[in-house]
Every structure is written in structure tokens, then in C-alpha cells.
C-alpha positions in Angstrom: -85.9 176.8 209.4 -87.1 174.8 206.4 -85.5 177.2 204.0 -82.1 176.6 205.6 -82.0 172.8 205.2 -81.2 170.9 202.1 -83.7 168.4 200.7 -82.6 165.2 199.0 -83.3 166.8 195.6 -80.8 169.6 196.3 -77.8 167.3 197.2 -75.2 167.6 194.5 -74.0 164.3 193.0 -70.5 164.6 194.6 -72.0 165.3 198.1 -74.4 162.4 197.7 -71.5 160.2 196.7 -69.8 161.1 200.0 -73.0 160.3 201.9 -73.3 156.9 200.2 -69.6 156.2 200.8 -69.9 156.8 204.5 -73.1 154.7 204.6 -71.6 151.8 202.7 -68.4 151.9 204.8 -70.6 151.4 207.9 -72.3 148.5 206.2 -68.9 147.0 205.3 -67.9 147.2 209.0 -71.1 145.5 210.0 -70.5 142.8 207.3 -67.1 142.1 208.7 -68.5 141.9 212.2 -71.2 139.4 211.1 -68.5 137.3 209.5 -66.5 137.2 212.6 -69.5 135.9 214.5 -69.8 133.0 212.1 -67.2 131.0 214.2 -69.8 130.6 216.9 -72.4 128.8 214.8 -72.8 126.2 212.0 -72.2 127.7 208.6 -74.0 127.0 205.4 -72.1 129.8 203.7 -69.1 130.0 201.4 -66.4 129.8 204.1 -65.5 127.7 207.1 -65.5 129.7 210.3 -61.7 129.8 210.4 -61.7 131.5 207.0 -64.6 133.9 207.6 -62.7 136.7 209.3 -59.9 136.6 206.8 -62.5 136.9 204.0 -64.1 139.8 205.8 -60.8 141.6 206.2 -60.1 141.1 202.5 -63.5 142.6 201.8 -62.7 145.7 203.8 -59.3 146.0 202.0 -61.2 145.8 198.7 -63.5 148.5 200.0 -60.6 150.7 200.8 -59.2 150.4 197.3 -62.6 151.1 195.8 -63.2 154.2 198.0 -60.2 156.0 196.4 -61.8 155.8 193.0 -65.4 156.5 194.1 -65.8 160.0 192.8 -64.0 159.2 189.5 -66.2 156.1 189.0 -69.4 158.1 189.6 -68.4 160.8 187.2 -67.7 158.2 184.5 -71.0 156.5 185.0 -72.9 159.8 184.8 -71.1 160.5 181.5 -71.6 157.1 180.0 -75.2 156.6 181.0 -76.7 153.6 182.9 -76.7 150.0 181.9 -80.0 148.2 181.7 -81.0 146.9 185.2 -84.6 145.9 185.8 -84.2 146.6 189.5 -84.2 150.3 188.5 -86.7 150.3 185.7 -89.2 152.7 187.4 -89.1 156.2 186.0 -88.2 157.7 189.4 -84.8 156.0 189.4 -83.9 158.3 186.4 -86.2 161.3 186.8 -86.0 162.0 190.5 -82.6 163.6 191.3 -82.5 161.9 194.8 -83.2 158.4 193.6 -81.1 158.9 190.4 -78.1 159.9 192.5 -78.8 157.0 194.9 -78.9 154.5 192.0 -75.7 156.0 190.5 -73.9 155.8 193.8 -74.9 152.2 194.4 -74.0 151.0 190.9 -70.7 152.8 191.1 -69.9 151.3 194.5 -71.0 147.8 193.4 -69.0 147.9 190.2 -65.9 149.0 192.1 -66.4 146.4 194.9 -66.6 143.6 192.4 -63.7 144.9 190.3 -61.3 145.2 193.2 -61.8 141.6 194.3 -59.2 140.8 191.7 -56.8 143.4 193.2 -56.7 141.8 196.6 -53.3 140.2 197.1 -52.3 136.9 198.7 -55.3 134.8 197.7 -55.3 131.6 195.7 -57.9 131.1 193.1 -60.3 129.2 195.3 -60.2 131.8 198.0 -60.7 134.6 195.4 -63.8 132.8 194.0 -65.2 132.6 197.5 -64.6 136.3 198.0 -66.0 137.2 194.6 -69.2 135.2 195.4 -69.6 136.6 198.9 -69.0 140.2 197.6 -71.6 139.8 194.8 -74.2 138.5 197.3 -73.4 141.4 199.6 -73.6 143.9 196.8 -76.9 142.5 195.6 -78.3 142.6 199.1 -77.3 146.3 199.5 -79.3 147.5 196.5 -81.5 150.5 197.5 -84.3 148.8 195.7 -84.4 146.2 198.6 -85.3 148.7 201.3 -88.7 150.3 201.8 -87.4 153.9 202.5 -85.1 153.9 199.4 -87.4 152.4 196.8 -89.7 154.9 195.2 -92.2 152.3 194.0 -92.6 150.9 197.5 -93.1 154.5 198.9 -95.7 155.3 196.2 -97.6 152.1 196.7 -97.7 152.6 200.5 -99.1 156.1 199.9 -101.7 154.9 197.4 -102.9 152.1 199.7 -102.7 154.1 202.9 -100.1 151.7 204.3 -102.1 148.6 203.6 -99.4 147.3 201.2 -96.9 147.3 204.0 -99.3 145.5 206.3 -100.0 142.9 203.7 -96.3 142.6 203.0 -95.7 141.8 206.7 -98.4 139.2 206.6 -96.7 137.6 203.5 -93.4 137.7 205.3 -94.7 136.0 208.4 -96.5 133.3 206.3 -93.3 132.5 204.4 -91.3 132.5 207.7 -93.7 129.9 209.0 -93.5 127.8 205.8 -89.7 128.1 205.7 -89.4 129.3 202.1 -90.1 132.3 199.9 -93.4 132.1 198.0 -92.5 132.3 194.2 -95.9 131.4 192.8 -99.3 131.9 194.5 -100.9 129.0 196.3 -103.7 127.2 194.4 -102.7 128.5 191.0 -101.4 125.1 189.9 -102.4 121.5 190.7 -100.7 118.3 189.5 -103.0 116.4 187.1 -105.2 119.5 186.5 -102.9 122.0 184.8 -99.5 120.5 185.4 -98.3 117.0 184.6 -101.4 116.3 182.6 -99.9 114.0 179.9 -102.0 110.8 179.9 -100.3 107.7 181.3 -100.3 105.2 184.1 -98.0 104.1 186.9 -97.2 100.5 185.9 -94.4 99.6 188.4 -93.3 100.9 191.8 -90.8 100.3 194.6 -90.1 102.1 197.8 -87.8 104.4 195.9 -89.6 105.2 192.7 -92.7 104.8 190.5 -92.4 104.0 186.8 -94.9 105.9 184.5 -95.8 104.6 181.1 -97.3 107.3 178.8 -100.1 106.6 176.4 -99.1 106.7 172.7 -100.8 109.4 170.5 -99.5 108.0 167.2 -100.5 104.9 165.3 -96.8 103.7 165.3 -94.1 104.3 167.8 -90.3 103.8 167.9 -89.5 100.2 168.6 -86.8 101.2 171.1 -88.4 103.0 174.0 -87.1 105.9 176.0 -86.8 106.0 179.8 -86.3 109.4 181.5 -84.5 109.6 184.8 -85.2 113.0 186.3 -83.1 114.4 189.2 -84.4 113.2 192.6 -83.4 116.6 193.9 -86.5 117.9 192.1 -89.9 116.7 190.9 -90.1 115.0 187.5 -92.8 117.3 186.1 -90.2 119.9 185.1 -90.4 117.9 181.9 -94.2 117.8 182.0 -95.3 121.3 182.9 -98.2 122.9 181.0 -99.0 121.0 177.8 -97.4 123.7 175.6 -94.1 123.4 177.5 -94.1 119.6 178.1 -91.2 117.7 176.8 -93.1 114.5 177.7 -96.1 115.4 175.5 -93.9 116.6 172.7 -91.9 113.4 172.7 -95.0 111.2 172.8 -96.5 113.2 169.9 -93.2 112.5 168.0 -93.9 108.8 168.2 -91.7 108.0 171.2 -92.7 105.1 173.5 -92.0 107.0 176.7 -91.4 106.0 180.3 -90.7 108.3 183.3 -89.2 107.5 186.7 -90.9 109.4 189.5 -88.7 109.4 192.6 -90.1 109.3 196.1 -89.3 112.4 198.3 -87.2 110.9 201.0 -88.6 110.1 204.4 -87.3 107.9 207.2 -88.2 104.7 205.3 -85.6 105.4 202.6 -83.2 107.5 204.7 -80.4 105.0 204.2 -80.5 105.0 200.4 -77.0 105.2 198.9 -75.5 106.0 195.5 -75.5 102.3 194.7 -79.2 102.2 195.3 -79.9 104.9 192.7 -77.7 103.0 190.2 -79.5 99.8 191.0 -82.9 101.6 190.5 -81.8 102.7 187.1 -80.7 99.2 186.1 -84.0 97.8 187.4 -86.1 100.3 185.5 -84.2 99.5 182.3 -84.7 95.8 182.7 -88.4 96.3 183.6 -89.1 98.2 180.4 -87.1 95.7 178.3 -89.1 92.8 179.7 -92.5 94.6 179.4 -92.0 95.5 175.8 -89.9 92.5 174.8 -87.0 94.6 173.4 -83.3 94.1 173.7 -82.4 97.6 174.6 -83.7 101.1 175.5 -82.8 104.7 175.1 -82.1 106.6 178.3 -82.2 110.2 179.5 -80.6 111.5 182.7 -81.2 115.0 183.9 -78.6 116.7 186.2 -77.7 114.4 189.1 -79.6 111.5 187.5 -77.4 112.0 184.4 -74.3 111.8 186.6 -75.5 108.6 188.1 -76.6 107.3 184.7 -72.9 107.6 183.6 -72.2 105.3 186.6 -74.9 102.9 185.4 -73.4 102.8 181.9 -70.0 102.1 183.3 -71.4 99.3 185.5 -73.2 97.7 182.6 -70.1 97.9 180.5 -68.1 96.2 183.3 -70.7 93.4 183.5 -70.7 92.9 179.8 -74.3 94.2 179.5 -73.7 97.5 177.8 -76.0 96.5 174.9 -79.0 96.9 177.2 -78.8 100.7 176.5 -78.9 101.9 172.9 -78.1 105.5 173.8 -77.9 107.9 176.7 -79.0 111.6 176.6 -77.6 113.8 179.4 -79.3 117.1 180.3 -76.9 119.5 182.1 -75.2 116.6 183.8 -71.6 116.6 185.2 -69.2 113.7 185.7 -66.0 115.7 186.1 -66.4 118.3 188.9 -63.1 120.1 188.5 -64.9 123.2 187.3 -68.3 122.6 188.8 -69.2 126.3 189.4 -70.5 128.3 192.3 -72.0 125.3 194.1 -68.5 124.1 195.0 -68.1 127.1 197.3 -70.8 125.5 199.6 -68.8 122.3 199.8 -66.8 122.4 203.0 -66.6 120.7 206.4 -68.9 123.2 207.9 -71.6 122.4 205.3 -71.2 118.7 206.0 -71.5 119.2 209.7 -74.6 121.4 209.3 -76.3 118.9 207.0 -75.7 116.1 209.5 -77.1 118.3 212.3 -80.2 119.3 210.2 -80.9 115.6 209.3 -80.8 114.7 212.9 -82.4 111.4 213.8 -84.5 111.3 210.6 -81.6 110.9 208.3 -83.3 113.2 205.8 -82.2 116.5 204.2 -85.1 118.9 204.1 -85.7 120.1 200.6 -86.0 123.7 201.7 -82.4 123.7 202.6 -81.4 122.8 199.0 -83.9 125.3 197.6 -82.4 128.1 199.6 -79.0 127.2 198.4 -80.0 127.2 194.7 -82.0 130.4 195.2 -78.9 132.1 196.6 -76.9 131.3 193.5 -79.4 133.6 191.7 -80.3 135.8 194.6 -81.2 138.9 192.6 -83.9 137.0 190.7 -85.0 134.3 193.1 -84.7 136.1 196.5 -84.6 139.9 196.4 -87.1 140.1 193.6 -89.7 138.4 195.8 -88.6 140.4 198.9 -89.5 143.5 197.0 -92.7 142.2 195.4 -94.1 140.1 198.3 -93.0 141.9 201.4 -92.3 145.5 200.4 -95.0 146.0 197.8 -97.5 143.6 199.5 -98.3 141.8 196.3 -98.8 138.2 195.4 -96.3 136.7 192.9 -97.8 136.1 189.5 -98.7 132.5 188.6 -95.7 130.8 186.9 -95.5 127.1 186.4 -91.8 126.8 186.5 -91.5 128.7 189.8 -94.3 126.6 191.2 -92.2 123.6 190.4 -89.1 125.4 191.9 -90.9 125.8 195.2 -92.2 122.2 195.2 -89.2 120.9 197.1 -88.0 117.3 197.5 -86.3 115.8 200.5 -83.1 113.8 200.1 -81.5 110.9 201.9 -78.9 112.8 204.0 -76.4 110.0 203.8 -76.5 110.0 200.0 -76.5 113.8 199.8 -73.3 114.2 201.9 -71.6 111.3 200.2 -72.4 112.9 196.8 -71.0 116.2 197.9 -67.8 114.7 199.3 -66.9 112.0 196.7 -68.0 113.9 193.6 -67.9 117.7 194.2 -65.1 117.8 196.7 -62.9 114.8 195.7 -63.9 114.4 192.0 -63.6 110.6 192.3 -65.9 109.7 189.4 -63.3 110.5 186.8 -60.6 108.5 188.6 -61.0 104.9 187.2 -61.6 102.5 190.1 -61.8 105.1 192.8 -65.5 104.3 193.2 -67.3 100.9 193.0 -70.8 99.8 192.4 -72.1 96.3 192.9 -68.6 95.1 193.4 -67.4 96.6 190.1 -64.9 99.5 189.8 -66.5 102.5 188.0 -64.5 103.4 184.9 -66.0 105.9 182.6 -63.5 105.1 179.9 -65.4 101.8 179.4 -68.5 103.7 178.1 -68.9 103.3 174.4 -72.7 104.0 174.4 -73.6 106.8 172.0 -74.2 110.0 174.0 -76.2 113.2 173.4 -74.9 115.8 175.8 -76.8 119.0 176.3 -75.4 122.0 178.2 -76.8 125.5 178.9 -74.8 128.6 178.0 -75.9 130.4 181.2 -76.1 127.4 183.5 -74.9 128.4 187.0 -75.5 124.9 188.5 -73.8 122.7 185.8 -71.6 125.2 183.9 -71.0 124.3 180.2 -67.3 123.8 180.7 -68.0 121.2 183.4 -70.6 119.4 181.3 -68.2 119.4 178.3 -65.6 117.4 180.3 -67.4 114.1 179.8 -66.0 114.1 176.3 -62.6 113.7 177.8 -63.5 110.5 179.6 -65.8 108.3 177.4 -64.9 106.3 174.3 -68.2 106.3 172.5 -69.5 108.9 170.1 -70.7 112.2 171.7 -73.0 114.8 170.1 -72.5 117.9 172.2 -75.2 120.6 172.1 -74.8 124.0 173.7 -78.3 125.5 174.2 -79.2 129.0 175.0 -80.3 130.0 178.6 -79.6 128.0 181.7 -80.2 124.9 183.8 -83.9 124.8 183.4 -85.0 127.1 180.5 -82.1 125.7 178.4 -83.7 122.3 178.7 -87.4 123.2 178.8 -87.6 125.0 175.5 -90.3 123.7 173.2 -90.1 124.3 169.5 -93.4 126.1 169.5 -92.0 128.9 171.7 -89.4 129.9 169.1 -87.0 131.0 171.8 -83.2 130.9 172.3 -80.8 128.9 170.1 -78.5 126.0 170.1 -75.1 125.2 168.7 -73.8 121.9 167.3 -70.8 120.8 165.3 -71.4 119.7 161.7 -70.7 116.1 161.0 -67.0 115.4 160.8 -65.9 118.7 162.4 -63.7 118.0 165.4 -63.4 120.0 168.6 -61.0 119.1 171.4 -62.1 121.8 173.8 -65.2 123.8 174.6 -63.4 126.9 173.2 -62.8 125.1 169.9 -66.4 123.9 169.9 -67.7 127.5 170.4 -65.5 128.6 167.5 -66.5 125.8 165.1 -70.1 125.0 166.0 -73.0 126.2 163.9 -75.7 128.1 165.7 -79.4 127.4 165.0 -82.4 129.4 166.2 -85.0 127.9 168.4 -85.2 124.6 170.3 -82.7 121.8 170.2 -85.5 119.2 170.7 -85.9 118.5 167.0 -82.2 117.9 166.7 -82.4 115.4 169.5 -85.3 113.4 168.0 -83.5 113.4 164.6 -80.4 112.0 166.3 -82.4 109.4 168.2 -84.1 108.2 165.0 -80.8 108.1 163.2 -79.6 105.4 165.7 -82.7 103.3 165.1 -85.8 104.5 163.3 -87.7 101.2 163.3 -91.3 101.5 164.4 -94.0 99.2 165.7 -97.7 99.5 166.0 -98.9 101.3 169.2 -100.9 98.4 170.6 -100.7 95.7 173.2 -97.9 96.3 175.7 -97.2 99.7 174.1 -100.5 100.9 175.7 -100.1 101.5 179.5 -101.6 98.7 181.5 -102.2 96.4 178.5 -99.1 94.4 178.9 -97.9 92.1 181.7 -97.7 95.1 184.1 -101.1 96.2 185.2 -101.8 99.8 185.9 -101.4 100.8 189.5 -102.8 104.3 189.2 -103.2 107.2 186.7 -100.2 109.5 186.0 -98.7 111.5 187.6 -99.0 109.1 190.5 -98.7 109.4 194.3 -95.0 109.9 194.8 -94.8 113.2 193.0 -97.5 114.6 195.2 -96.0 113.6 198.5 -93.8 116.1 200.3 
């Protein structure tokens, strides 16, 4: 009889905890079983097949420790209240006893699971980091918000739409499955040259590997020493030229900078054999091309992420060849040269990953950009994966238009040979900081030869290039370094226009020393807002001389004729 059964609303918290405990124990067993099967297939995960079962067993041990404290943990959470978690922002997660208990149980279990990783014995630090990462990913995946029958918002929307939302969600899922990636911004919302990458300019030079864009001046006078930006070829350059109000390119041009941008070609079979040396050579070529076009002795350079890593190699090469004076300064956005503390990405660097990348490249020799996008998304799975599973598939909605996420989904292919070499020699072996361990153009790479003034920017919450890793360049170069620790992460920490009034940045006052990142944090002065004005002031302090914005300073008016309008063909080619 109905009156004899208990509804979900009637289950006491302690009984619900027991139900959750049994359920999650079954999931843990399934998790361990899935890990054991990893030995039968190529693995892009955090462990090689031989390690997978051990990690799974350690996870089960962690679960056993957590189960003992389950009831106590739940009671403490109920007494202390709930921490902010936007996955559970709907009122039902607090007001409905069933969903409130479910949330409490999940959060208690997740906290205990993550906490007991440190209690597992017999692991070295690298193994513990792998287990911590795998456990976090598993905990995030197990959120009741990720499943239709345990998410009150999904159930309510399904009822309101008569099930149409679930049907639309399935259609969205099948579309993404065919495309090979999760949709993070609706198709057609953005178009290059229409509402993204609209800063006026012209392509004035191109090779099989890159195009060189010269932006039109907007001031009567410009800095005599031009700036060349080298964006990462892992992504499209227009992260620095999004909508006009967010565009670093537009802002810099309006500040009187004579600006050039390299637009890398998304790899295809024609450039599949491109190597690290080729990217260094391309940077040197672009530097010489701009110097010759404008008739100047030197240029300022900017390298973002991997392009900043390679720019350090370029600076070392120029120093070894006695040509360091071609570069007046180098600005590095979230760039690493010392990979000893390179963060979560190192957990994907193992022999199984190399084997899988080689298999995926096949005869084309090209790494599909969707593979890289999936890896980066997993590093922030809660925001970049599960958020869209809920919105797109369970709720049957389209994601809202967002320029940054449109860019994030606009993937770029890589030369597989370069990609694997980069992971092996830099991430795995950390050879770049070992003088002479790598060579370019017949010259040993030695970062200690770099005396070029550097402006080094890191992001406080950067999960791709952690601030400690970025800081380490200060241990290897001889020249002056202005280190800036910006609020936010790998993208928002860089793309933060002054007009937005967001975040903050920290720098040392002139003459204040800091020999470690910890000392920097203690001594640095924090300023509200964007670090961009600090950068332009630093740049002008090196050489503030200006010239009239005419002749070769206007795209296509010098010895290099315009090839096409910015943003050019390369950035539009997948």
C-alpha cells in the first residue's frame, strides 16, 4: 500500500547517507573495473595501463577510509551549512528534503574522497598527484546534478516541455558526437571579421607556416620600435582580438603601438614535418621582416604560452649568434621555460599518451585539435564539460553566445612530430633549462645568455601554466625581469581590458627584491584592474621615441604590399 512505503521526502538524513554510501561504493567498484580494462586499449588518461589497476585499488582504499567517517562528515556539514557551489544553486537543492539530502551526501562523500587521497600510504608525490587528479575528475563526474533523474531543474524542465527538452538534448548530443566536440557557443553567433578579429589591418607577408598581419595606426604618432605578437599555434591568434571592447590588439594600437601579429597556419599534411627549429626560425624571420619593412634596428616581442616558450629559445639563439640587439624587449604571457612544476598537464605526459598521439596522427602526421581541446577541457571538467552536459543535453538548451568560448572551440591542428617532441623534451625531460641540452640552427640553447629585458605575466589561477612554473624563468636569465601576477587564469588573466575594471595584478616596487614566488607574494603591491597600463608604461620606459604614422607605418604602404585584409585566410582554415 502507498501508505506503507517511504517517499524520498520521508527518508531521514542518516538513512539517506547509508543509501548514498551503498550507491557510491558500487560506483567505486565500477570505477576500479573500468581502470583495469585500460590495459587493453590506448590511454589518453593520467596513468599508463600498468599503473591503472594500482591507482584504482588505491582509490578503493581511499573510499574505505572515507566510509568510516561518512555519518560524522554529514552531520558536520549539516551543522556548518553549505559552501557556495553553483551546481546546486537551484532552490530545490536546499528546500526539497530529498534533493537537499542528496546534495549533502554527495558533497560529504566528495570532500572525504579528496581528503583521504593524502592518507593513502606507499605513494610517491607523482603517483599521489595522479590519484588526486583522477579522484577529483571522478568526484565531479558523480555529481547528482549531472544525471537527469537526480537533477530537479532537469526534471522540472522536462515536465514543463512535455519531454521536448530531453528530445532536444538528445539531438544536441548526437550533433556534438558527430562533430567530435562539445558545443560551448552556438553556431553562427560569431564570425571572424564581422564581430570578432575586427581590428583593421592587412596581411603583408606569408609563408607556408604563418601570415604576418600589420595593423592600421589610429594615432598621429606611433612608437618608433614596433611590437610583434607571437600567439600560441595551439590556438587561434584572435584570443587577443576578440570583440572590440576586449581586444588587446585594438587597445595597443590606440595606445600608439605599431603592431604586428603572426597568424599561424592550422597544421595539415603540407606542414606536418614542422619542428621546434622551424618555429624558432619563423620567429626570427618575422623579426627581420618587420625590421626591414620599417627600417628599425630592433623590435619588441610578445610570446603567449608555447610561443613564449619558443621565444625564449629565439632569444637564446640570437644571443649565441651575437644578434641579441635585434630584440629590444620580450613580453611573455603565461609562458613556461622550466617545466619542473608544470601543473596538471604533466599527468598526461607518459608513454601511453605518446603512443596514442602517434596512432591518432596516422599517415597525415597531424594532431587533431579536438584531441587537445578535450584534454584542456578535462582540466576544468566541472566548467568546460559537465556544465554543458547539463545545459545542452539534459536541459535541451543552446549555450549562450560567448566570444571566448567560441574561440575555445575553434580548434587548431598541430604537427604531430613537433607536438610529441615538445611533450617529451620539455614537459617530460625539462631540457630547456639544461644549457646545451637542446640546439637550434647549430647553436646550443642556453637561457642564461638572455640579457633582453623581460616582462613576465602569470595568472594566479592558471591551471595550464601555474604561476610557480612561470616564475622559474627568473632563475635562468641574466637580464632584468618585471614579473606581474595577474588575477584569474590562463585566458582571463591575459584578456583583461582596463575598461572592464576586473581582477587585479601584483608587482614589486622598484628596487624591492624577491628571490622566490613566495617572497614576491609577500612583498608585491596589489593594484586593482588590468595590468595592461602597467605593461605599456614599462614598454615606453624602455624607449618612448615616436615617429609619424605614415609611409611604411601604414599597412601596404611600404615595400611589402598588402596580400589581403585582416584577419586573413590562415585563421579561418581548420
